N, C-alpha and C positions, 0 to 999 in steps of 0.2 A: 571679474571672475578670478584672475590671478591673485588679487588681493584677498579675496575670500578664502581661496585655497591655502594661501600662505598663512592666513590667520588661523585656520583650522589646524594646520601643521604645528603652529606655535602652541596651540592649546593642548595638542597631544603630547608635545614635548614637556609641557608643564604638569602633565599627569591627568588631564581631564579624560574621564572614561564614560561619561553619560551626557546625553543631550540636556540642555537647559531649556525649561519651558519659557515661553515669552512672558508669563506673569509669575511673580514670586509665590512660593508655596509656604503657607504657615505651618511649620512643623509642630507647633505647640497646640494646634486645634485638635480636640478629641475626635477620634474616628467615629463616624456615624454607624450605628448598628445596622446590620443587614436586615432588610424587611423580613418579618415573620409572617408566614402564610397562616391566616386564621380561617377556620372552617366557616362556611356560610351558615348563618343562623337558620335553624329549622323552625319554620312557622307552624305552630299547632293551632287548630281551631279553638276558639274560646269555649269554656265549659258552658253548657246550657244552664239557664237559671233553674233553681230548685223548683220542682213541680209542687203545687199545693197538695196537701194531704187529700187522699181520695174521700169521696162521700160528701154529703151535705153537712152543714154546720151542726145540725141536730144529730146526725149519725156520728159525727166526730165526737160530740159531747157525750153521747151514750157510750162510745168505746172508751173514751178517756175516764169517765166516771166509773165504768165497770172495772177498770184496772186498779182503782184505789182500794187498798186492803185495810187502811186505817184512816182515822179522822185527819191525821197530819198529811197522809197521802192525798186525801181529798182536798184539803185546804190548799196544798201546793198545786194540785191539778187545776183547781178553780182559778187561782191567782195567775197561772201561766196560760190559761186557755185564751186563744186569740180569735175564736170563731164567732164572737158576739160583739156587735158594734157598741153595746152599752158599756163594755169594759173601757172603750176608748174615751168615752165622755164622762165617766164617773171619776170622782176624786179618790175613792178607796173601794176595795173589795170588802164586802160585809159578810163575814162568815159566822157560823153558829158559835155560841158561847154558853157556858153554864156547866152543869154537872152531867157528864156523858152517861152516868149510871142511873140518872133519873128515869122513872117510868113514864114521865109526862113530857112531851115535846110541844112547845108553843111555836106556832108559825104565824108570822105577821104578813102584812102587805109588803110590796117592794120597798126598799129603803127610801126614807125621806131625806130632807136636807141635813138634819143633824146626824143621821146614821152615815150618810155619805161623807160628811165632813170628818167624823171621828173614826169611822170604820167599825162601829159597834152596833149590834142590833138593839132596837127598842130604846133609842136615846131621845133626848129632848122632851118636850111636853108630853108626847105620846108615851115615852118610857116612864115618865113620872106618874101618869095616869095608870099605866099597867102596874107599877109598884103599889099604888094605893089599892087597886082592885085585888091584887094578890094578898096584900096584908089583911084585907077584909075577910079573907077565908083562911088566914093563918098560913100563908105560903110566902116564900122568898125566892126571888129570881136566881139566887146563887145555888139553890137546891133543885132547879129545873134546867131544862135545856131550851134555849131560845134561838130562833133563826128567822131571817126574812124569807119571803117566798123566792126572791131573786137575790143574787149576790151583788148586783149593781143597780144604782138608781137610774131610772129613765130620765133623759134630759128635761130639766124644768119640772120634774115631777109629773109628767104626762102619763096617761094610762099605758100600760104595757100592751104590746100587740101580740097576736097569735104566734108570729114567727119567733119573737123573743122568748115567749113562754116555752115553745118547743125546744129551743136551744138550752134553756136554763133548767127546766124541770128534771132532766136526767141527773143533775148534780143534787137536787133536793131529794129525789127518789133514792139515790145512793146513800145520802146522809141518813135517811130514815132506815135504810137497810143495815147500815153499820151500827146505828144506835139501838135498833130493835126496841122502840118504846112500846108500852102497853096501850097508850092512848095518844091522840092528837087533840090540840086545842087550836082552832083557826080563828084569827082575827081578820075580818074584812071579807067583802064579797069576792074579790079576786082570788084569794086563797081558797075560798069555798068552791068557786066554780072550777078551779084548777085541780082540786084533789078529790072532790066528791063525785059520786056517780052522776052521769048526765041527767038523770031524772030529777036531781036536786039542784040543778044549775038555775036557780031562780034569783031574782034581784035581792030578795031578803033571804038570809041564810036560814036553813031549817032549824026548828027549835028541838032541843033535846038531843040525845045521843043518836048519831047515825053512823054510817060506816064509810071508810075510805079504802079503796083498793089500791095498793102501792105495788108497782112492778118489782118483782124479785122477792116479795114476801109471800109466804104460803097461805096467809089468811088476812082478811080485812081487819082494819084497826078501828076500834070505837073512837068516834070523833065528835067533838063539840064545835059548832060553828057560831061565832059571836060577831057582833058588829065591829067594824074597824075602829081602831083607837082614834084616828084623825076624825072620823065621822062623829064619834061620841063627844069629842071636844067641841065640834061645831053644833051638834044637836044633842044636848044633854038628856032629853027623854029616852034616847036609845040606850042609855045606861041601865034602864030597867030590864031590857031584854038580856043585856050582858049579866046583870045580877042574877037572873034566873039560871043562866047557864053556869055561872060560877058556883052557885049553891049546889047544882047537880054534880059539879066536879068535886066539891068538898064532901058531899054525901058519898060519892064513889070511893074517894080516898079513905074516908072513915070506915066504910065497909071492908075495904081491902086490909086496913090495919087490924080490924077486928078478927078477920079470918086468919091473919098471920099470927 
């Protein structure tokens, strides 16, 4: 104890004025920052998934089509519409083409393989046959308006069902309302059954001019119903019925030109 006291006194005489730690201190080590208190994160509930648009797909199609003020609006609305499963399986949307000022609108069956592949109505062998038939009565597709009954091809070319028709027809009705044609020419029984009065929904389309009542139009449109182009390619005798209808169309156009 005396030795320890004597040693302490000696250190004081040498000028020591602080206690020495048992371990050496690294004076060159950077000082550690004082811990910063961080606020506890606020947990917010995840946003609920977007609710699907109200109404059935057919009601949605009717609302979307009704908002289209121009053909370009309608084209964009059809391309963006996601309420029909046919859109998911089709390669392309097939929209109307031709001269919007034409008084004659030609409506065909749902798109086939060639229409689906290229995105243009009345393509392939059916389109070639249509061009020949139009040329026989001095008409050209570039001076008419052409559209398929539906904008998308059913998978494998199967028949369209009632639900798909209910979803797609509002777009066709709006197209007719925007174009305001004087007459319609329908190719194929599906187009005839979809647009003509229920009393004319027979397997064979009615001969001669009949009327189609289109929602949104103040009056019915004179309409010719002809056999389908694909049917005529498979069964050439059906072209006789089509020829009778085409002659009636040419006669009506000639009378119209005479009156004007």
